[in-house]
Steps between C-alpha positions, in 0.01 A plus 500: 500500500185410696336158480185576300326191641473672839181677609675836533777678314735773616571769240826682437388791717395272787125490438323169558246405235257211511445166327434450131157628400527448122707269282546506124607150401659440158282759326507497119282740299473498122332730251471289189850368438667769708600430860450803722599305813708182510501268802523764773462426870512740795308577816358800682519512879248654736584860588786545253560737211586271207629660180479354150753668273659461159565682173215598267329194354619272781146378578447686828150632427401160362603347832299758692203418278538131585500583872190720465309253281504695173706224338480125562836330441515195273738329742575529870299569812408798716476423871334745738491460877604137474245397237532452126298770327276386215463721189316811615360818353653827628195583716528160670869565573402841641246328726788295641665822616738583215480859375706682238583824330572529128788626288245711313278675753150349512278746689153646444599841367162667548461388862646670804804369684276390787263309271791332322648382827156381617485261204784315668259407781260304277631168634404609852144602406249226582170685442310443179437764235146573620612546863774736387251698290267570793802543735337386823597268781790264422580671170532837671721362778714321244542816292603703806754237610651477153513879470688522830758249376542688173548829684781339704673394179456845348662650810776238495591578138469875560239569232240672724524825303387332177245257639208668317695580181413306181791269423517625141623839626794359695865489392654162428679454832184556704303263278753228582448571869120479461534166325716379788233620746229307314706181508578546870129555573439138405706395806710260292713226647725541194529829311642486147656824373579524129766770459367730774777758434471511119490854363563664838753768585750455785277658765198291400713184509618584850139548614384175341794308650410635843136399460595147388729454801235642735228272354722201553590610853171639635246280317721191473420483129698248297617675184626368167614770261646550155729799474770621259671743735773283650573748777138474614500120473817457704380742768148360535523126444563216740559256213527534124428256217658590165358404159657525155346374175231322701746306717607543861867601521522607864315478830613619841566799719575837339873461564504147356318614188718809465810277486352231275701492176204380290297797625784742431534362146126529434489866601817581307354343188761222472420272207323171578624173357 
């Protein structure tokens, strides 16, 4: 196994990924007297695809919500780019370059695909509301530049044919792709994907897997994802952290996790002591 203290890390398939960009240190999250997460630590490396997996109720979405600022843990620390991150609101985390998609699609149903994806560029828009309203000078140049970037993403995700279609008219699989486009439009340094394949048929899963790999390869986007389809996880991921009942029970390469007895027991439903 690689020495994780090194600046780079070689994956099972020979890819070299970069140094640690985010660390979760001894995270504990409680809701009342119930612990959703108990003393979990793991890291995310620059340029990798990092999976967070586990049975239903394991605490995966809670962990993603800690990373994205929706939840503030009672114990533990979040470190980002070598600095301890203070408690932040989700928009402040987004301003740091962390974007996400949601388990339940969160799009503007009455707006077109293009307009939905454009909302992902808000962080890049510097002009004030008045300047945007009159659409002259800097505001106009900014709008054109952002539109060009959005069009590239629309082409990349192969949704040109629906770019002017209201999102509410689209089938589920295409809505998931539009949500991915909006998140990618923010040019995130870390992209968090909450069950990107949920509810998809085999063909849609294959398309989404291809797009995730291409994003990671062509844009260099660091990706952390939650996914229940173990075939997808093992094919896509460089490293996998496994949660069960709010605790970490495994962390390593796909092959290491696949052969971890605690992980096997959790997925087979073996009784806990």
